[in-house]
Structure formats: C-alpha cells, structure tokens
C-alpha positions in Angstrom: 0.1 0.2 0.2 1.6 3.4 -1.0 -1.4 5.9 -0.1 -0.2 6.2 3.5 3.2 7.5 5.2 5.2 5.6 7.8 5.2 6.8 11.1 8.6 8.3 10.8 7.0 10.5 7.9 4.3 11.2 10.1 6.9 12.2 13.2 4.2 10.9 15.8 4.6 11.3 19.2 2.9 10.5 22.2 -0.7 10.4 22.8 -0.6 11.1 18.7 -4.0 9.1 17.3 -3.1 6.9 14.2 -5.0 4.7 11.7 -3.9 2.1 9.4 -5.9 0.5 6.8 -5.2 -3.1 7.6 -6.1 -2.8 11.5 -9.2 -0.7 10.8 -9.1 1.3 14.4 -7.7 4.1 16.0 -4.1 3.3 17.8 -2.6 5.7 20.2 1.1 5.8 20.6 1.7 5.5 24.4 5.8 6.3 23.3 8.3 6.7 21.0 11.2 4.5 21.1 14.7 4.2 18.5 13.3 1.4 17.1 9.6 2.8 16.0 6.7 3.5 17.9 4.7 1.7 21.1 1.3 2.0 21.5 -1.5 1.9 23.9 -4.0 -0.4 22.2 -1.6 -3.2 21.2 -1.2 -1.9 17.6 2.4 -3.2 16.5 3.6 -2.4 13.4 7.1 -0.7 12.3 7.8 2.2 11.9 8.6 1.9 8.5 5.6 0.2 7.5 3.6 2.3 5.1 0.0 3.4 5.4 -0.7 5.0 8.3 -2.6 8.2 8.5 -2.8 10.7 11.2 -6.2 11.1 13.1 -5.6 13.5 15.5 -1.8 15.2 16.9 -1.7 14.9 20.5 -1.5 18.2 22.6 1.9 19.5 23.6 2.7 18.7 27.2 1.7 21.1 29.5 4.7 23.5 30.7 5.2 22.4 34.7 4.8 25.4 37.0 7.8 27.5 38.0 8.7 26.4 41.5 8.9 28.8 44.2 12.5 28.5 45.7 11.2 30.9 48.5 9.0 28.3 49.7 10.7 25.1 50.3 10.5 23.6 53.6 12.1 20.6 52.7 16.0 19.2 53.3 17.7 19.5 49.8 18.4 15.6 49.5 15.0 14.5 49.4 13.7 17.6 47.0 13.8 16.2 43.1 16.5 16.5 41.1 15.1 19.5 39.2 14.1 21.1 42.1 17.7 21.0 44.1 19.0 21.7 40.2 17.2 24.9 40.4 18.2 26.1 43.6 21.7 25.7 42.9 21.4 27.5 39.9 19.7 30.2 41.0 22.8 32.2 43.1 20.8 32.9 45.8 21.2 35.1 48.2 19.8 31.7 50.6 19.1 31.0 53.3 19.3 27.8 55.6 16.7 26.5 58.2 18.7 26.1 61.4 17.8 25.5 64.9 16.4 29.3 65.3 14.4 29.1 62.0 15.5 30.5 58.3 19.3 32.1 59.0 21.2 34.0 55.6 23.6 31.2 54.4 26.4 30.0 52.3 25.1 26.9 51.0 27.2 23.7 52.0 24.1 22.2 50.3 24.1 19.1 52.9 21.3 16.4 52.0 19.7 16.9 55.7 19.2 20.7 55.2 16.5 22.6 54.1 17.9 25.4 51.6 15.5 28.6 49.9 16.5 31.3 47.7 16.0 34.1 50.9 12.6 35.8 49.9 12.2 39.4 48.8 11.4 41.1 52.1 7.5 42.8 52.4 8.1 46.4 52.3 5.3 48.7 53.7 5.1 52.1 54.1 2.7 53.4 56.7 1.4 56.7 57.1 -0.9 58.0 59.9 -2.8 61.2 61.0 -3.5 62.8 63.9 -4.5 65.9 65.6 -8.5 66.5 64.9 -10.2 65.2 67.5 -9.9 65.3 71.3 -8.3 61.2 72.1 -6.0 61.7 69.5 -6.7 58.6 67.5 -4.2 57.9 64.5 -5.8 57.3 60.9 -4.7 56.4 57.9 -7.3 59.1 56.6 -6.8 62.7 56.4 -9.3 64.9 58.3 -9.3 68.6 57.7 -8.1 69.3 61.4 -5.4 67.0 61.4 -2.4 68.6 62.5 0.0 65.5 62.3 1.6 62.8 59.6 3.8 60.1 60.5 5.3 58.0 57.7 7.1 55.0 58.8 8.3 51.8 56.7 7.5 48.2 58.2 10.4 45.5 56.6 9.0 42.1 57.1 7.0 43.1 60.1 9.8 45.2 61.7 9.5 48.9 62.2 12.4 51.0 60.8 13.5 53.1 63.6 13.5 56.2 60.9 10.3 57.9 61.3 9.1 60.9 59.5 6.7 63.2 61.3 5.5 66.7 59.8 2.9 69.5 61.0 0.4 69.8 58.5 -1.4 73.3 57.8 -4.8 72.7 58.3 -7.3 72.0 55.4 -10.1 74.4 54.3 
C-alpha cells in the first residue's frame, strides 16, 4: 500500500492517534522509541510500514508550574532532582533552616538541611494622621483638622526606627 505514510514520515509523538487500513481501528501512541513506536492498544507495526495516517495530533505537554524557590521547606536531599538543580542554579542569596529558624547562609548543600532562596522582604509604608479629635487617635485617612502626619516603613514586620513626622496646615 502506497497511499499512506510511515510512522517516521508522520513524525509521531506520544498521545498521537493514528489509523492504518489493515488494522481498521485507531491506535494511540504510548511512546516513541529508537526502533519504532509503542502503542497503548496493541497496534504493533514497524515505524517503516507504509499506510499510516494521522487522525489527531497530541496536545503538547503542559509546561510545569515554575518552582517557588522561596517556599521550600524540605531538606535538599529529599527534593526531586529538578528542584535541587534549580535551587543550585539560582545563585542566591540563600537561607538555611537552622534550630532558630531561617537564617542567611552560604549553602554547603548538606542533604539533611533545608535551603531556600531568600525571599524578597515585604516592605510596607504606613502613613498616619492625627490631631483632629480630642482623643488624638491616629487614622490612615486625612481629616481637615489633622495637625500631624507620621510616615514609617515596615520591613518584614519590623518597624524601621527612622520615622518622618510632619506638621500639617489645616485644610479648608
């Protein structure tokens, strides 16, 4: 039969669905190996057999979700090889889990220690206004009678000791 193609001509890949007139059924490719193709459903023909036609092309494999190297909590020796390699290839800065918690570290890549990429610190700027009422409670919304504005920065939950205090002009 000459009206079809060989499996090599079709450049088949796993999960492709093919048909061959002699078999009179659809065949799903399980995997492609050096000597030919392995089918899920027992269709056993050589890669050089002529007559194959492609019924449907497999969807490409979905790309794996990127690994969050800042969220690792497992000792490196128990991680899969791809995660271990991604962690080593990152370049740092790194942290290691020690008895007091996460600490900055230069990794020795000890298999029993959990390493992670040091997370970017959460920085938050807070502005408070006060002086507009008798109790002097601070608020985050400016009131027309406020007399002072305080701005401070919080890095990973720790208040920066440098605080800005401004005296405000009353709003009309």
